[in-house]
N, C-alpha and C positions, 0 to 999 in steps of 0.2 A: 063567390069567386068569379062567377060569370060576369057580374057588373065590373069587376076589376079588370078582367081580361078584355072586355069590350072597350075599355078606356085606354088600355095599354098600347104604347107604340112599339115596345120592345120588351123582351124578357131575357134574363140571365139565368141559365140553368147551371147549377153547380154540380159537378160530378167528382167523385173521388177517382183515384188512379187505377182502381181494380176493375176487372171485367164485370163483376157483379154490380158495382156502383154505376158503371157506364151503362149497363143494361137498364137500370132503373131510370137514369136520365133519358135514355132513348125512348123508354116507354112513356115518359112524360111528354116528349115531343110527339110521339104517335098519338097520344090522347088529344093533344092540342089540335093536331091535323084532323083527326076523326070528328072533332067537335066544332069545326069551322074556323079554326085559328091558324090556318096554314100560313097566312102572311106573318104572323108572330113567329112561327117556326123559322121561316126563311130569313127573318131579320134578327133571329136570336143569336146570343153569344153563349158559348159553353165555356165555363171556367173549370179547368181541370185542376183540382186541388190535390196536390201530391203531399198531403199532410203527414205521411209517414215516410221515414227515411228508407232508402233502398227501393223505392218504387221501380218496378221493372220498366225500363225505357222502351224496350221492344213492344211491350203491351201498350204503353202510352202512344207510341206511333200508330199502332193499329186502331186504338180508340180514336185518335185524332182523325185518321183517315175515314173512319165511319161517320163521325160528326161533320166532317168537311162537306160531305155530299148533302147535308140537311140544313145547316145553319150558316149564317153570315160569317162568323168568326169564332176562333177558339183561342183561349189564352191559358197558358200553363201558369199556375200559381205554385212556386217552388216550395219545397219543405222549409218550414220556418218554425222554430220552437214556440214562438208566440202564437202561431195558428194551431199548432199541434196540441197546445194546452187546452184549447176549446173553451177559453174563458174570454174575459174582456181583452180587447186588442188595443194597444197603444201604438198608433202609426209610427211614432218616433222610435219605437223599440224594434221595429221590423228590420230585417236584414235589407241591405240595399237592393238586391235582386228582387225581393218580395215587394218592396216599395215600387220598383220599376214596373213590375207585373200589375200591381194595383192601379197605377197611373195609366198603364196601357188599357186595362179593363175599363176604367172610367172614361177614357178618351173614345174607346169604341162604342160605349153606350151613348155618349154624346153625339158621335158621328151618325148614329142610327136614328136620332130623333128627327122628326120632320121640321123643315124650316118654317118658322112662324112669320106670317105677313103682318106688317104694320105694327110690330112689337115695340 
């Protein structure tokens, strides 16, 4: 893992919408910082996957506030039956809001990559 992290420009940390899942994601960020990858944490994106219906929006706002102080961006991935199934995902079958969130996530990852000279 160390070799991969040394070559990485950015990381996407996926967290569920519960406090326990957010705590695990936060512990991952803490581990990265403690092991010399603070730049990756500051450039990280947290994808909040609200894979279950009825996720508590108040808690989501608290979770987002916590991560905002640590990472570059946060993207909410809304509930979608295709994602909740936990199987193969066909992009064309995702709900429009889920597709928009996926595109936002991809754009944010791309924005965080270093500019290449002489490409």
